[in-house]
C-alpha angles and dihedrals in degrees: 000000000000092000093052093048086061095052115131127219096351147017141162127233140179102232145190104241126194117210092010092170090064092059106088124213109265093015113135117210121205144181134184128209128165092343095311114119113198121191130191128199125184106228101169116028094183094058099028094242114169130189116214125197132174139183102238142060093249116129115252091248089058091047096053091043089057095042101039142057132229107293099234116187115268092248091067099087101204140074117271116261132203089260090063091064086073103022094055093051133074119243088234097050115137117155128056124226112079121116092216142019122262089247098200085066093058089079091065125091127185086252092054092047089051091049092051090050091051088055090055096256107141125211133211127188130217135168130237115169102221109226132207087261089079088076095047110112121215101260101168120095088232107052090208089068092063114118115228121211118232118246129195116244132191124192129174125224095247092060092052091048089052090054088058094059110115093221095052124124108192118211111179115212101219137354090269091059090045092052091049095048093047090048089061090064091053092048089056090050088055092048092052088054095043121006091205094056118135120236094255115129115193123205094252099045095098091055101057113121099240135127106268129215122229118269090253091053092048094048092045088054088056092051091048089051090054090047093054093048093042094233131140096193126054122209128183144126132266133196092170112163113207115193136146109308095040115125113221111230103184114005119084100172138024136203111201143149123246115277136206125251114264096038129116088231093065089048089056091050090050090050090052103047101022120213089347089082087080091057091046093051092043088056091049094049095045091052099042097247115180117247134211131011103345092031138105124291136226136205108221121194115168 
């Protein structure tokens, strides 16, 4: 993802396209902003593959920043404003490539992070490139038939070593962080089965009926994998699907916003806190808590 965002002059993407039928075969769309001319050509209609070209040496990330606007979620029924450039972004953002902000992180300021550090609460950072699948509601009658999109994750060795500390109490800031952290355990499980396994976690991987290692054994297998490959940063993909019945292997707390029914996110919350999720959401509804991206937050500890 990060490499493609730095492409020069042209690149190819699989896109979400509105009004696809109106885009005729062979029709080149173009837009000009500040001397940059960006053109788009649909080269595979069945798979929504689009070829982008532009007339400068700017990186693709710079081009779409100049051309586009802040990609607010579809449930925010207004046009993006200049304030959204800062408001819909975490203070600790670093890499480009996600289609949405990890909204639990929007509640943190540099001052708050400094205050937590003074209180002895340590922080670790990881990357999950939020995909369009985060907005995909559960439409199947049986939630287990829902198809999860895969997302790219990146974790450094120091963070994994910190997860191995016996005194650690892990609070994930956001469902994206939680999904990444839990995916590390399942990668360790795969490595103990096959040391050459790739870091690709499928949505059903946590539900196979196999004898599982301890969390320590799984994370040590990940560290050993990094040692063998002489890498300090681990990159892979995850489609992990966390729903009631899932047993959490690493995370002990969760900071997250309030989510709508029919979403995979509320299934994750229900999996984490059990039947208490109903009490939590009743409290939120009775007291007019704000839901979703620009809404209120919660600290959940089972």
